[in-house]
C-alpha positions as CSV (number, residue, x, y, z in Angstrom):
1,X,-60.3,45.7,-52.1
2,X,-63.1,43.4,-52.8
3,X,-64.7,40.8,-50.6
4,X,-63.1,38.1,-52.6
5,X,-59.6,39.6,-52.1
6,X,-60.3,40.0,-48.4
7,X,-61.3,36.4,-48.1
8,X,-58.2,35.3,-50.0
9,X,-56.0,37.4,-47.8
10,X,-57.8,36.2,-44.7
11,X,-57.5,32.6,-45.8
12,X,-53.8,33.1,-46.6
13,X,-53.3,34.7,-43.2
14,X,-55.3,32.0,-41.5
15,X,-53.3,29.3,-43.3
16,X,-50.1,31.1,-42.4
17,X,-51.2,31.2,-38.7
18,X,-52.3,27.6,-38.7
19,X,-49.1,26.5,-40.4
20,X,-46.9,28.4,-37.9
21,X,-49.0,27.3,-34.9
22,X,-48.8,23.7,-36.1
23,X,-45.0,24.0,-36.5
24,X,-44.6,25.5,-33.1
25,X,-46.9,22.9,-31.6
26,X,-45.1,20.2,-33.4
27,X,-41.7,21.6,-32.4
28,X,-42.9,21.7,-28.8
29,X,-44.1,18.1,-28.9
30,X,-40.8,17.1,-30.6
31,X,-38.8,18.9,-27.9
32,X,-40.8,17.3,-25.1
33,X,-40.5,13.8,-26.8
34,X,-36.7,14.4,-27.2
35,X,-36.4,15.7,-23.6
36,X,-38.2,12.5,-22.4
37,X,-36.0,10.2,-24.5
38,X,-32.9,12.1,-23.4
39,X,-33.9,11.9,-19.8
40,X,-34.6,8.2,-20.1
41,X,-31.3,7.7,-21.8
42,X,-29.4,9.7,-19.2
43,X,-31.2,7.7,-16.4
44,X,-30.3,4.3,-17.9
45,X,-26.7,5.4,-18.4
46,X,-26.5,6.8,-14.9
47,X,-27.9,3.5,-13.6
48,X,-25.2,1.6,-15.6
49,X,-22.5,3.9,-14.2
50,X,-23.9,3.4,-10.6
51,X,-23.9,-0.4,-11.1
52,X,-20.3,-0.2,-12.4
53,X,-19.2,2.0,-9.5
54,X,-20.7,-0.5,-7.0
55,X,-18.9,-3.4,-8.7
56,X,-15.7,-1.4,-8.5
57,X,-16.3,-0.6,-4.9
58,X,-16.9,-4.3,-4.1
59,X,-13.7,-5.2,-6.0
60,X,-11.8,-2.5,-4.1
61,X,-13.1,-3.7,-0.8
62,X,-12.1,-7.3,-1.6
63,X,-8.6,-6.2,-2.7
64,X,-8.4,-4.0,0.4
65,X,-9.3,-7.0,2.7
66,X,-6.8,-9.2,0.9
67,X,-4.1,-6.6,1.4
68,X,-5.1,-6.2,5.0
69,X,-4.8,-9.9,5.6
70,X,-1.4,-10.0,3.8
71,X,-0.1,-7.1,5.8
72,X,-1.4,-8.7,8.9
73,X,0.7,-11.7,8.0
74,X,3.7,-9.5,7.6
75,X,3.1,-8.0,11.0
76,X,2.8,-11.5,12.5
77,X,5.9,-12.6,10.7
78,X,7.8,-9.5,12.1
79,X,6.6,-10.2,15.6
80,X,7.7,-13.9,15.3
81,X,11.1,-12.9,13.9
82,X,11.6,-10.4,16.8
83,X,10.6,-13.1,19.3
84,X,13.0,-15.5,17.7
85,X,15.9,-13.0,17.8
86,X,15.2,-12.2,21.4
87,X,15.1,-15.9,22.2
88,X,18.5,-16.5,20.4
89,X,20.0,-13.5,22.1
90,X,18.9,-14.9,25.5
91,X,20.5,-18.3,24.6
92,X,23.7,-16.5,23.6
93,X,23.7,-14.5,26.9
94,X,23.2,-17.7,28.9
95,X,25.9,-19.5,27.0
96,X,28.3,-16.6,27.5
97,X,27.5,-16.6,31.2
98,X,28.2,-20.3,31.5
99,X,31.2,-20.6,29.3
100,X,33.3,-17.4,29.5
101,X,35.8,-16.9,32.2
102,X,34.5,-15.6,35.5
103,X,36.2,-12.8,37.3
104,X,37.5,-15.1,40.1
105,X,38.8,-17.6,37.6
106,X,40.5,-14.8,35.6
107,X,42.3,-13.6,38.7
108,X,43.7,-17.1,39.5
109,X,44.6,-17.5,35.8
110,X,46.4,-14.2,35.9
111,X,48.7,-15.5,38.6
112,X,49.3,-18.6,36.5
113,X,50.1,-16.5,33.4
114,X,52.5,-14.3,35.4
115,X,54.2,-17.5,36.6
116,X,54.4,-18.8,33.0
117,X,55.9,-15.5,31.8
118,X,58.6,-15.7,34.6
119,X,59.3,-19.3,33.5
120,X,59.7,-18.3,29.9
121,X,62.0,-15.4,30.9
122,X,64.2,-17.8,32.9
123,X,64.2,-20.2,29.9
124,X,65.4,-17.4,27.6
125,X,68.1,-16.4,30.1
126,X,69.3,-19.9,30.2
127,X,69.4,-20.1,26.4
128,X,71.2,-16.8,26.1
129,X,73.6,-17.9,28.8
130,X,74.4,-21.0,26.9
131,X,74.9,-19.0,23.7
132,X,77.2,-16.6,25.5
133,X,79.1,-19.5,27.1
134,X,80.1,-21.0,23.7
135,X,83.6,-20.6,22.6
């Protein structure tokens, strides 16, 4: 091989190496640039998601407080209803105590009822006697 052929082969090899080195260097820069853009994009999306999550947390806390207040009102209403029922029951007990027949009164009434029953029996006997006396 002549010197001219060696120079041509050398220049071809050098061109090949420069081309491939440039491609690898360019690919590395492209990958780094892509990595940076992707990282930036991921960070912005993550920040958006974090903001959205915080908004949802705030909304959830507000709804939870509202439900707690409403349930607290239910508890207060149940306590008030229970107190009202107990009060009404007490009124009924007092009314029953004051208006129903007492034991002593019942014993005296029992004697009156027995006397009334005897009187009714005598009346029936008189009526039957009159019926039997008819011709």
